[in-house]
N, C-alpha and C positions, 0 to 999 in steps of 0.2 A: 362317313357322312353322319349328320346329326340325327336326332331322335326320329323314330318312325312316325309316319303320317297315319291318320286314322283310316285312310282308304288305300287298300292295296292296289297297285297298278296292275293291269293285265300284262300278259306276255304275248307278243305278236310274231307271226311268221308272214312275211309278205313277199309277193312276186314283184320284182322291181323293174322288169322290162329292160330298157336301154335308154340312152339319152333322148331318142324320139318320143318317149312316153309323154313328154311335156306337150307334144303336138297332137296327141290322141284326143278325139272329141269326147270321150267318156271317162277314161281311166283317171286322169287327174282329179276330176270331180268326185270319183269314188273314194280316192285316197283322202281328199279334203273332208268329205263327209264322215269318213271313219274317224279321223283325228278329232273332228269337232264333237263327236259323241263320247270321247274318252276324257277321264280326269286329266287335268293339266299336269304333265310330268315336271318334277324338279330337275331331272336330267334324263338323257337318253343314252342307252348303251347299245351300240350297233355291232352286230356280227354279220359280216357280208361274205357272200360266196367268192368275192374277188380279193380276199386277203387270206392266204394260207401261209403261215409261218410258224415254225417250231424252234424253241419252246414258245408257248403262248406269248404274244407280244401286245403291249399296250401302246397305242398310238399317241399322237400329239395331245398335250394337255393344256397348252397355253393358246397361242394363235393356232387355229386349226386350218391348215391349207386343204385344198382339194387336189385329188389325184385324177387327172384326165386319162384314165387307163383304157382308152379305146382309140381306134384308128380308122381313118377313111370317112369320117363324118363331116358334114358341112361345118364351116368355121364357127358359126354362132353357138354350137354346142360346147366349144372350148372357151367360151366367154362367160359361161354360167358361173355365178358366184354364190357362196353360202357362207357368210361370216358368223357362224355360230360361236358362242363362247366356249372355251375349253372347260374341262371338268376335272381339275386336279384332285378334288376330294373324292370323286367317284373312282378315279384311278387308284387312289390309295386303298379304298374299300375293296376294289377288285383284287389288288395285290394280297391283301390280308385274307380274303376268302379263298383264293386259289393257291397260294403258296403252301406247299407241304414238302416234307422230305422226299427228294427225288422228283419233285414237280416244280421246276424253275419257271419263273415269269420274268420276261425281259421288257425293257423300255425301248421304244423306237420313237424318240421325241419329234422327229421330222416327218413321220408318216401321217398323212392327212386322210380325209374321207374319200374313198373311191366312189365310183358311180353307183355301186350297189347301196351305198349309204346316202349320198347326197341327192341322188335323183328322186327317190321317194320323199325325202325330208323336205325338199323344195316345195312339193305339193301339199304335204301334211302340216308343216310348220313353216310357212313362207316368211314369217318375220325373223327367223333365225335368232330367236332370243332365248332359246333353251340350251343349256350346256350339253354338248355331245362328246362322247368318247367312243372310239372304235377299237375293238380288240380283234386279234387274228384268230383263225381256226388253226390249232396246232396239229390237227389230224382230221381225216374224213371218216374215221371210225364212228358209226352212229352211237355205239354204247359209250364210248369215251366222251363224245360231245354231249350226250344226255347227262352224263355225270357232271360235266362242267356247268351245264344249265342248273342242275340241282344245287351246286355250290354257290352259284350266283343268285339263287332265288331270294335270299334275305333282302336283296336290294329292292325288290318290289314293294316291301313294306316301308321303304325309305323314299318313296316317290319316284323311283327309277323305272322308266319304261324300257324293258328288254325287247329288242327287235332283232329277229333273225331275217336276213334279206337274201332271197335267192330267186328261184323260178320253179313253179310246181312241175313243169316239164321243161327240159332244156336240151334240145338237139337242134342245132342251127340248120340242119337239113330241111326242117319245116319251112324255113324262109324261102327255100328254093322250090319246094313242092307246090305251094299254094293251097288254100283251103285248110281244113283241120285234119291232119293225118290221123288214121285210125289209132295208131299207137299213142298219140297224145290224148285223144278222147278216152281211150280205154284206161290209161294210167290215171287220168284225172278222176274218172268214175271210181276206180279201185281205191285211190287215195281218199276220196270223200267218204266212201263206205268204211274204210279201215279206221279213219279218224272218228267217225260217228260210233263205231263199235268199240273204240278204245283198244284196238288190237295192236298193242305196242310191239309185241313180238314180230308180227307181220311187217310193221312199219320199219323196225330196226333191220330186218332182213329183206328190204324192199326189192333189191336187185334180183332176188330169186322168187319171192312170193307174189310179186305183182305181174300182171300181164304186160308184156312189152317193156319191162323195166330197163333192159339194156338199150332199147331204142329211145325211151323217154329220157334216160340219163346215161349217155355213153361214158361220161365222167360224172361223178356224183356230187360235185361241189355245190351245185345249186339247190339240191335237196337237203344237203347237210345242215344248213342253219336251222331247219325245222327241229332238229333234235336238241339243240341248245334251248329253243323255246319250249319244247316238250318237257325237258328236264326242269326248267324253271317253273313250269306248271305242276309237274308231278310232285315236286317237293312240297307244294302247298295242297296236294290232293285235289287238283283242279283239272285233271285231264278230261273229266266229264263235263266241265264247264267250258265247252268248246263250241264255236260257231264259225262257219265260213262267212266272211264279211264280203269278199269279192270273189266272183267266179267268172266263167267265160274264157275266151281265148283271144290272144293277140298275135297276129301273124302265125297262127297255127299252134302256138304254145299256150298251155294252161296257165292262167294268171291267178289261180286259186290262192286266196290269202285268208289266214285264220287267226282267231283271237281266242286265248285261253284266259278265263277269269273275267 
């Protein structure tokens, strides 16, 4: 990409919910208010819980389709569109930053934005006029994901908004239990305090250091994008420049979303 902008973009981790997020009476407004307070990005780089592929894959860079990667929802959720421009220059920058001996990067040019990417973007940037690129998570190892974030960090000085999209707690048993399960509330409180304390070691080992970690994340893909975001912040010495922008619960799951920088 071209010369750096004067203002460094923040790095975000957001909880993206599911397609019905659009019908929530509160959450879409929270996301819209968040983006309205940010500098306008030149491009957006999305890392979603819903694309795991190794080696790291770069998605569509021209016409960017949507991936309706969910089942059993009402028909209108499959009619949502988001015709954002592709970001070929950003893709080339990502290749240069991530390629190294023994660390291949692949192109998957027909892979579009999954719901972890486009559902929040529809609320945050509804005009769909900012180039968007999605890349895969090649691993769920927090240490390796944080290193990927560190290597991507220079993009922030080029006007790129780096977004990790997951869910702060993610166990769909909560949808059946009703209310806010104790494990969800306990993990959310622990995560808030660990972020405030900048306890990177505890966060990296969250399945063992957190209360109810195995219940909050039976599989860890929805917490994993946080580490890409943290790496992008850590490279700029901004882990302490952190704030929770959205908190609370949605169908029993913690929707905590944080901004670095």
